[in-house]
N, C-alpha and C positions, 0 to 999 in steps of 0.2 A: 532404656530401649532406644535404639537409633532412629533417626528420622526416616531412613529408608525402610526399615522394618515396619515401623508403626504406620507411617503415612502412605507408603507405596505397596509393600508386600502384603500387609494385612488387608488393606483396602481391596487389592486385586483378588486375594483369596476369598474375601467376603462376597465380592461380586460374582466370582465363579461359582461359589457355593449356592448363592441365591439363584443364579441361572439354572443350576442343576436341580434345585428344589422346585422351581417353577416348571421345569421340564417334566419332572415326575408327577407333579400335581395335574398337569395337562394330560398326561398318560392315564392317570386314574379317571379323569373325567371322560376320556375316550373309551376306556375299557375298565369299568368299575369292578368287573368280576375277575380281573387278572391280578394274581397275587404279587407278581414281580415288581410293579411300581410301588406298591406299599412297602415291600422289603427295601427297595433302593432308597425311598424317601426316609424310611426309618434309619438307615445307615447314615444318611446325611444329617438327620436330627441328632443322632448319637454324637457325631463329631461336633455339632453345634451346641452340645450340652443341654439338649431338650429331651431328657430321658423319658418323661411321662408320655410325650407325643410319640416318641420312638417305640415305646412299649405297646401303646395302642395300635400303632401301624403294624407291628410284628404280629400281634395277636390277630389282627384282621387278615394278614397274609396267611397264617396257618388255618384260619377259619375257612378261607377261600380255597386253600390247597393244603390239606392235612399232611401231605407227603413232602412238603417244601423243607428239605433238610437244612438249608442255609438259614432259613428263618427260625427253625427250631434251635439251631446252634446259637444264634444270636440271642434268642430268648433265654437259653440256659446261662449264657454269660451274664445277662442282665439280672436274672433271678438270683444267681449266686452272689452278686454284689449286694443285692437287697437282703441277703441271708434267708431267702425263701428256698431252702434246699430241696424241699419236696417238688416244687415246680421246676427248679433247675434240673433235677434228675429226670423228671418226666419229659422235658423238652430235649435233654441230652440223649435219652434213649430213643426218642422219636427221630432225632437227627441221625443217630447211629443206625437205626433200622432202615433208614433211607439213604445210607451210603456215606455218611459223614461221622466218623467215630471220634473226632478230636475233642468234643465236649465231654464225652464219657471218660476219655483218657485224662483230660484236665481235672475233672472232679475226682477221679481215683488218685491221681498223682498228688493232689493237694489234700487228700483225706477228707473230702467233704462228705458228711454223713448222708446216707441215702437210704 
């Protein structure tokens, strides 16, 4: 790995990611009943390979807003990777019923049992 990529680019990306994480945490403190910052923070954690934290945040997002289609779609993706197909389909169907069909389409396309 080159010096520029390791020492400059990755450092800058890590700083930007941490700043975004801090921003979402602050939003949660200001509005703990708002599902959106939980969702956004979960996406940042997914990118940072913090899957357990991301899963918990997404579950909190759909607990706060049962119709949050993007959060359900993300949960479907995470559960299919974990091979929890029942949960993947449940969240995919919730996403679809709230206007985002891509998770159901993905599960069907790949023959995921449901």
